[in-house]
N, C-alpha and C positions, 0 to 999 in steps of 0.2 A: 409743893411747887409755888414760889413767889409771885402773888399777882400784880404786887408795887412794880417789879421790874421787868416782867415779862408779858408781851401781848398775848391776847386770847390767840391769834393765829398759831404763834409759837407754843403755847400752853398745849393745845387740842393736839398739835403734832407730835409733841414730846410724848403727850399720855398713848397716842395711836402706838409710837415707837415702843413705848415701855410695855404696854398691855398685848403688843404684836395683834391690835384689832382696830379695824375701822368702823364697829358698830355703835351704833347710838341707840341706847333703849329708851322708848316711849313708854313712861309711866302714865298711859291713857285708859285707866280703868275706872269703873265706879267705885269709889270709896263712900260708903253711905254714912260712916260716922267717924268721930275722933279718934276712937280706937284701931281705926283702920291704919293709922300712920304705923303702927307695927307691922302690918302687912307689908307695906311698901320697903320698911326697912329690911324685912325678911328676904323679899325679893332681890333688893339690892345685895343682900349677903350671898346670895345664892349665884348670883349672876355677874358680880362685879368683875371676875376674872376673865370674861369673855368681851368685854366691852370698853369703851374709851370715854364715854360720855352718857349722862342721862338726860332725857328731854321731858319737861315739865310743862303741862298746860292748865285749862281751868279746870280740870278734872280734881286737881291739886291744890291749886291757887285759890280756888273759892270754896274748898271744901275743910282745909287746915287752915289753923292760926299762924301769923307772921312768924312765930318762934318757931312752930312745928315745921314750917318750910326751910326756915334758915337751918334748923338742926339737921333736915335730910339733906340739904346742900353741902353742909359741915360734913357729914357721913360720908357722901359722895367723894369729898375733897380728900377725907382719911384714906379712901380705897385708892387714890391717885386718879380721880377721873375730873371731868369738867360737867358743869350744869348749864343746859340751855334753857331758858324760858320763851316758852311757844305761845306767845300772845298775839302773833302777827300786828305789831304795834303800828298805829297808822292814824295820826292826829296831827295837830298845830304843834309847833316848836316847844313851846311852855308844858304841854302835857306830856309831849314825848320825853322831854328831860326829865321831869317830875316821875315819870313810870322808869326810865332808866335808874335814877338815883335811888328810889325805893326798892327796886330789884336788886342793884348792887348791894345796898345794905342787908337783904336776905341771902346775901352769897352767892348769887348767880354770876355766872361767867358771860355769858352771851344772850342776846335776845334775837327772837327770829320777829323781822318787820316787813311790812308790806309796802312796795314802792309805790303804791298808788297815791301816796302822799305828795309825791312830785319829786324831781331832781333835786332842786334846791333843799326841801324837806330832808331828803334821805341824807344829802351830803353834810348837811348841819347836824344830823342825828348821827351818822358816824364820826363825824368829829367830836363830839361831846363823849361819845362811849369810849372812843379811843382814849381820851385824857382819863377817864377812869381805868383803863385798861381791860375794857369790856368788849366783846364783839357784836358786830351785827351781822345777822344772816338773813339776806333778802329773798323773798317768795318769788319766784320767776315762772313756775308753772305747777300747781297744786296736783296731788294724786286723786282729788275727789274726781268720780267720773263727768262731772258738771264743770270742769275746768275750761272746756272748749267755749263754754257760754260766757265766758269773762277774758281770762288768759290768752285763749286762742282767737279773740275777735280781731280783725282787720280794722285797723285805724287809719284815717286818713291824716298825713303828715306833709309838712311843707319840706321839699326836698331841694338839689341844688336848683338856683335861679328862680326859687320861689315855685317852683312846678310842683303839684300834689302828687302824692305817692300813697300807697296803701303799704301797710307792715303791720305784723301781727304783735297784738299788745305786747306778748312776752318777751318779743326782741326790743321794744322801748324800754320794758323793764330793766332787760339785762344792760342796755346802754346806760340807764342811770345808776346800776350797780357798778359799773365797771369805773365809771367817773367817780362815783363816792367812794371806792376803795372799800367795799364791803368785804368781810371776811369769810363769805360762804354764800351759796347760792341754793335754793330748795327747788328741785324738780322732781316730781313725782316718780318713783320706780316703775311705775306703769307707762310712762312715757317715753320709752326708748328714742323714738326719732327726737324728741325735744332734747333729750339729755345730749345724744350725740350732735346736734346744731349748736347746742350751747358750748359743749366740751371743744368744739373746734374752733370757737372764736375769743373763748376765755380761759384762762389759766385759774381762775377761782375755783376752789375747792365746792364741788357739786355734792349736797345733802338729798339723799332720795329716802323719802317716805312710801309707805303703800306696799311693800314686801309683802306676799302672800294673801292676806284676806282681800286687799283692793286690786290683786291681779298683777302685783309688779314682780318682776322675776329677778333675783339678785344677780345671777350670772349675766342678762342682758345689760342690766343696770351698770355693773362694773366694766363690762365689755366696752359699751357706749362712752365710758367717760365718768361714772361716778367715782367719788373719793370714799363719801360715809355713807353707809347705808342705816336709815331709822327704820327700827323693827319694835313692834308693839305687841298688837293683840296676838299676831300669828305665833308669836313665842310665850307670852304671858298665858294665853288660852289653851296652849299645847297641854299634852299628856304628859311631856318630858321636856320642861322649858330649856334645862341645861343643855341636852342633847342637841335640841332645835337650833338654839343659839352658838352651839360650837361648830355645828355643821355649817351654818352661815357663814361664821366667823372664817373656817377653813377655805370656803370657795371663795371668799373674798382676798384671802390672802394668796391664794392659788394664782389668781386672775390680776391682781394688782402689780 
């Protein structure tokens, strides 16, 4: 799949259509030494037929060398998958651009970012990433049980005629994300009401982590508007990962 001509949004859709799956596999396990890269490769070999992308966070980025991470992404591409770097990027422009450039050199297709950097910062980040044919997924409401302590806070903002009003922080982040034209929105699968609220005012695909161990229900997430389900420990730590993810994929396909 040619990254030089197709946008990330088109590539992930093509992957999803080809694999008949909207499942993103989060490789978020503990890998204690360099030899464990073989473990990751075996996991990918077993499950690639049931997913459209992998999500890589600091469990891998901080454990393995640049060459190993690049090789993992190239393996994912050989299976027709996309690779998402989950670092919740949030910094000044120059640091963001450097991070995007280096992650692209490791063959990542997309980066998860936190819109707390502000509207202008997110706009410039998305523009830079899109020039490199990379995608940006914006965190709107995390799956952590403590998300209400940040994303759920009511914030005082200036409304019409300079009248102050309150608005949940996640809605402000959603507004930034819509203006910035991000490629996806993260809303935890265990946040059914938030998924529904976001999906009613935005057509941007929703990526939902937290299915299973964090209390998210795959059926509820899809019914309320999630497009992609991010699954990790509930699959990787199950006694039969193939059966587990196959059932999740089937549920997703039936309800989509």
